[in-house]
C-alpha positions as CSV (number, residue, x, y, z in Angstrom):
1,W,9.9,1.9,-18.0
2,W,7.8,3.0,-15.0
3,L,5.6,5.2,-17.1
4,R,5.0,2.6,-19.8
5,T,4.3,-0.1,-17.3
6,A,1.9,2.1,-15.3
7,A,0.1,3.1,-18.5
8,K,-0.4,-0.6,-19.3
9,W,-1.7,-1.4,-15.9
10,A,-4.0,1.6,-15.8
11,S,-5.6,0.5,-19.0
12,V,-6.4,-2.9,-17.5
13,I,-7.5,-2.1,-14.0
14,D,-9.9,0.6,-12.8
15,A,-8.4,1.3,-9.3
16,A,-5.7,0.5,-6.9
17,I,-6.3,-0.3,-3.3
18,W,-3.4,0.7,-1.0
19,L,-3.5,-0.9,2.4
20,D,-1.3,1.1,4.8
21,A,-0.9,1.8,8.5
22,P,1.2,4.0,10.8
23,D,4.9,3.0,10.9
24,E,4.7,1.7,14.5
25,V,1.8,-0.6,13.6
26,L,3.6,-1.9,10.5
27,V,6.8,-2.6,12.4
28,R,4.9,-4.4,15.1
29,R,3.1,-6.5,12.5
30,I,6.3,-7.4,10.7
31,R,8.0,-8.5,13.9
32,A,5.0,-10.5,15.1
33,R,4.6,-12.7,12.1
34,E,6.7,-15.8,11.5
35,R,7.5,-14.9,7.9
36,W,10.9,-13.4,7.1
37,H,11.2,-9.7,6.4
38,G,14.3,-7.6,5.7
39,V,13.7,-5.2,8.6
40,K,12.4,-7.7,11.1
41,E,15.6,-7.8,13.1
42,R,16.7,-4.2,12.5
43,S,16.3,-1.2,14.8
44,D,13.0,0.7,14.9
45,T,14.8,3.6,13.3
46,D,16.0,1.5,10.4
47,A,12.6,-0.2,10.0
48,I,10.8,3.2,9.9
49,E,13.3,4.6,7.4
50,Y,12.7,1.5,5.2
51,L,9.0,1.9,5.4
52,G,9.3,5.6,4.5
53,R,11.3,4.7,1.3
54,Y,8.8,2.0,0.5
55,R,5.8,4.4,1.0
56,V,7.5,7.1,-1.3
57,A,7.8,4.4,-4.0
58,F,4.1,3.5,-3.6
59,E,3.1,7.2,-3.8
60,E,5.1,7.6,-7.0
61,V,3.5,4.6,-8.6
62,A,0.0,5.6,-7.4
63,S,0.5,9.1,-8.9
64,I,1.7,7.7,-12.2
65,L,-1.3,5.4,-12.3
66,A,-3.7,8.2,-11.5
67,A,-2.2,10.5,-14.1
68,S,-2.5,7.8,-16.7
69,R,-6.2,7.8,-16.8
70,K,-8.8,10.4,-15.6
71,D,-11.2,7.8,-14.3
72,F,-8.5,5.8,-12.5
73,S,-8.7,6.0,-8.7
74,V,-6.3,5.1,-5.9
75,V,-8.0,4.3,-2.6
76,R,-5.7,4.4,0.4
77,I,-7.0,2.6,3.5
78,N,-5.4,3.0,6.9
79,T,-5.6,-0.5,8.4
80,G,-4.1,0.7,11.7
81,T,-7.4,1.7,13.3
82,E,-9.7,-1.1,12.3
83,S,-9.9,-4.9,12.6
84,Q,-8.9,-7.2,9.7
85,Q,-12.6,-8.0,9.2
86,Q,-13.5,-4.3,8.9
87,T,-10.8,-3.8,6.4
88,V,-12.0,-6.8,4.3
89,K,-15.5,-5.4,4.3
90,R,-14.3,-2.0,3.1
91,V,-12.1,-3.6,0.4
92,M,-15.0,-5.8,-0.8
93,S,-17.4,-2.8,-0.9
94,I,-14.9,-0.9,-3.1
95,I,-14.4,-3.9,-5.4
96,A,-18.2,-4.3,-5.7
97,S,-18.9,-0.7,-6.6
């Protein structure tokens, strides 16, 4: 199922933009926002383990997408070191190119 779905998406889109940040930054962001999240009230260890599993799943999907088409690209942006405005500018420049 994953391979068929990835092949369909890879035939429709040219790239995937993966916004990521270090675990500590993501945990802090999850806890700071009002919106519910499954690890918001859990320990740092549990939250970081969850993020690790989530990241592995993203890596698998990104690899499948990249393998589906030679001209497909996966752009991974670390949002932990720049402002939201800087990230938006980077994403917009990728989309425009």
